[in-house]
N, C-alpha and C positions, 0 to 999 in steps of 0.2 A: 539527355531530356527524361527517360522514364524516373531514373533516380532524383531529378530536381521536383518531379512532381511527387514523389514518396517524401522529400523533405517537406514540401509545403504542407501536404496533408498531415505529418508526423511532427511537426515542428514543436509543439508543445511537449509532447510525450517525449521527444529527443531530449529537450532541455532539461525536463524533470529527472531522466534517467542518466543523464551526466554527471549530475550530483544528487543523489536520493536524499533530500533533507527538506524539513518544512523551514521555512524562513523565520525570521526573529519574529516572535508573537508572544502576547502573555496567555494566551489560549491554549497551552499544551496541558491540558485538564486531566486528572484521574482517568486512565484511559477505560475503566467501565463505565464512567459517567457518559462517555458518548453513546454506549449501549443505552443507558438510562435515558438520554436525551431523544435518540432515533424514537422510541418508544412514546415518549411524550409528544411528539410534533407529527409523527408519520400520518396519522389519521386526517391532518389538516391539511398536509400537502397535494399539489403546489401551492405556495403562498409567495407573495414577494418578500424580498429579502428582510426589509424592516420589520415584517410581521413574524419573520422567524426569529430575529434578534431579539423582539419585544416577549418573545415566547421563550425564550432563553432566560431573558433577566427575571421572568416570572417565576419560573421554573426553580432556578437555582440562586437567587436573590443575589445578584452580582449586577456591577456597573455594566453601562453600555459599551464601555471599551473592551471589557472582558467578553462580554457577550460577542462582540464580532469578532475577535478573535478566535473564541470558540467554534463560531460557525464557519471562519476559514479554515480552522485545522480539520473540522470535519468535512470540508471540501478535499482538501489536500488528500483524506485518507480514503477518499472515494465514496463516503458515506451518503454526502448531499451531492446534488448535480445541477449546475445552474442550467435555467431553460429561459433565455433572455433577463429580464430583472426579477424573475423568480426563482424559488428554489423547490426540486423535488428530491425523492430519494434514488440514490444512484443505486447500480446493480449490488454494490457491495452492501450498501444501506439496506436493502429489501432482504438480503440473506441474512443479516445480522438481525434484522425485526424479526423474520421468522425463526430465528434460533430462540431469541428472548421468548416469543410468546410461545413456543411450544414446549421449550426445553425448561424455561424458567431463567432468572437473571444469573450472571457471571458462572454460565456453564462452561464445561470443557471444550464445547465446541464454539462458544462465542470467544475464550480464550485464543484458540487455534485460527479464527477468523482475525481477531485484533493482531494477532502477532503477524500474520500476512499482510495485512494492510499497514501496520508501521514499518516492515522491513521495504515494503515496497515503495512507502512514500517517503522514508526518515532513514532507511535502513543504514547509509554510510556514516550518518551522524550516531543515531541510537546505539549500533552494533560496534563502532569504533570506541564508545565509552566502555567496552568489554574491556578494551585493552590500557586503560587509562586507570591509576590508583585511585579508587574511590576514598581513601583516607587522608589524601591530600586537601587543602585549603580549595575552595571552590574557584578561586582566582586561577591557580594551578590548574586545575581540572580544564577550565573554561579554555586558557591558553593551551594547554596541550590539544585541545579538540580542535580549536581553529588551526592550530599548525598542521594537524593531521589532513584537515579539509584541504590546506595547499597542497600538501603531498599526493592527495587523491587526485587533485586537478592534474598534477605532473603527471601521474600515472595514465590519465585520458590522453593527456597530450601525447606521452610516448605510445600508447596504444595507436593512436590516430598517426602517429608518423610510420607506424608499420603497416598500416593498411594502405588499399590503393582505392580510394574511393572516387576518384578524379578531382582537379582543381576546384571547380564550384561547391561539392559537398566538404572537402577537406577547410575550405575557406570560411564555410559557414560554419562549422563546427567548431573550429578555432575561435571564430568571434563568439560563439555561446560560450564557450569555456573561458574566455577573457572575460565577457560580461558576469559569470557566475564567480570569477575569482575577484572581480572588484567589489562585490558584495559579500564576500562571505563576513568579512568582521566589521560590518557597517553597524548592526544594532539598528539605530534609529540615526537620521541624519542629523549633525548639530551645527547649528551656525553656517548653513547652506551648503556642508561640504561632508564628506565621509571620515568616520573616527578612525584612527589606526589602532592596533591592538592594546597600545599603552594608554588610551583615552576610555576604553570600555569597562563601563561602570560594572561593581560587583553585583547590582541587580540584575545586568545584562546576562552575565555569567550565570546568576542565579535561575533566570528564566530560561537559560540555554540547557544547563545541565541537570537540575533538580528533577526536573519532571520527567525527563528521558530516564532517570536512575529509577524513578517511581515505576516508569514503564516495563523497565528490563525487570524489576522484581514481582511485578503484576504477572508477567507474562511469562514467569519461571526461568527466565534466563539467566537471572542470579538468585543466591549463590550456586556452587554447583550442585548436580551436575548437567546443569542448562546450559551453562557457559561453554563447557566442552562439546556438548551435543551440537549447538549452533556452529562452532567453529568447525568441527570435524565436517559437520553437514556441507559447509561452504567449501571447505577444500576438497569434497567429493566433487562438488559440482564447478570446480575449477574456478572458483573466485581468488582473489587475492588477500590473505590474512596475514599481514604482519606487524608493525606498530599500528596500522590503521585497517579497516576492511574497506576494500574495494570492491564494487559489484559491477557487472558488466550491462548489457542491453537484451531487451525482447531479442528473440531469434528473427521476428518479422523486421524490425528496425535494423540489425544488424546485417541481416542478407541484403534488403533492399537497397540499404545503403553503401552495401560494400565494405563495411567496417570489420573486417574479418579478424582482426586482430584483438578486439573487445571479445571477452567470453560470452555465453547466452547466460541470461539469468530472467528469467521468465514466471510465469503463475504456475507451471509444475515446480521451479525452484523454489518457491515461496511454499508450499504445500511438503515439498521433500523436508524443508527445514522445520514446518511446525509438527510434522510427524516425528521427525528426530527428537525434538526437543520432550514430546509427550511421551516417546518411548525409552527415553532416557531415565522416567520418573516411574514408570508404572509398565510392567508387562503388556504389550498389545493385547487386545480381545483376540479371542481364538479365529475369528473372521472379521471381514470388515462390514459395515451396514449393506445392505441390499442397494444398488444405486435406483432400480427403477421403483422401488417402494419408497424410496426417501425424495424422489422427484416428485412422484404422486402426492405425497404426505406434505410436504411444502408448498404445493402450486398455489393453494389459496391465499397463503399469508406473502409470497412473492410475486403474485400476477399484478399487472397494471390495473388501475383503478380504471372501472367502466368498460375493461376489455379482457376478452378470454384469450389472452396470450400474455406471456412472462418472458422476461429476458433471458435468454439461454444461459448469459453470464452470473445471472442471480441465481439460477437454479445450481448451476455448478459449483458456486462459493457454498452453498448451503450443504451440499453433498460433499462436498471435498473438506468441511469444516468437520462435519459428523466423521468422516473417514480419519483424518488427523487426530482428533480426539479418542480415536479407538487405537492410534498408533500407526495407521497406513499412510500412504501417500496417493492419491487418487490424481492421474493424470489427466490432461485433456483428451490424450488418444483414447485413453479408455472409458472415460465419460462419452464421449461421443460415439464410438463404437456400442456403448450400451444404448444408447439413445436411439441409433439408428436400427438398432436389431428391437428395440420396443416399436418402432414405428413400421417396421416390416411386419412384425407380428400382428398387431392391431392398429392399423393406420386410422382408424375411425376414433381412436381413444386418444392418441398423440400423433400430433403433428408438427413438423419443423417449417419456421418462415425463414428461409435464409437471407442473410445480407451479402452483397456482393463482395465487400471488403471488410478487413477487420480481423481474420482469423478463425479458428474453429469455434469459437464462442459467440461470433457476431450473429446479430439476429434473434429472432425470439422462437420460444415452443407455445404451442396450444394444448390443452388437455381436456377431456372430456370423462367427467366421473360418473 
């Protein structure tokens, strides 16, 4: 019964992690335009979704259909969060906003944070493109990517068969994998049915492949040495890197659902990759940024409006991105230890408002300057 409760609580997170890809959309925008978008709308949030869409249309002079796609991708990346029929900044969006306003546009910390968000939300699609010949026609690349996605689903089925989650959990995960498999090549519904691979248009392949190729370049994963750095980092983390990149589950989901054959792939994994890519390009700084100083510096930019508190996850993202930009990987354990040390030293200056569930970054932080 406890595992079933965990499944109910983590259903959407599990679906997303079983295949880390953003579904078909025309909103796979230039990755740094999302930073620009967050900066443009942050001060007016929360707002109804329609108002955010209108702001996107106005800011970037594009059609309503494109603006809706961009908004959905921003949600998938964790930059926006839904609050009923309104949108607000998610913790990752707050961290990105702080980086832009404190360090300027397109900083290395921003690049590191966006790399972490892309891998978390779309890693099995974007990173698998590293294994596909970019010189081939776009239709060839698209078909190779869809074939790789089917293989990824089969690997997840194999991992499930080697785990012992119990019949209800196994049945639910199997159903999720089947649902994902049926939508892999759908593109858009046509004539009331799903299209097969031979019917997918060149435009669908182009919208699927080209923006992700742009992300790979903008995030320094192509050309070398970024590609080798990310693949080596994934292998160190125990992920599968063959003809496709296959990623595991967060440690919390894996353990609570007893999916023991799935490798762990969590927040620490993302920042390890970001730091590895950065250190493959330039030598790491002599030492990483000071955690406490960065927490205090970013607080005014990440704190919740009209409240003297900030989401712990937003503060962590800011500090972790700064570490990755310096060539270092910040773990949740180190961050929480630094936070607790600061609270113990000066509890009147920093305090923790814990959440009951959700891991070490759940809950909020309060600070007094």
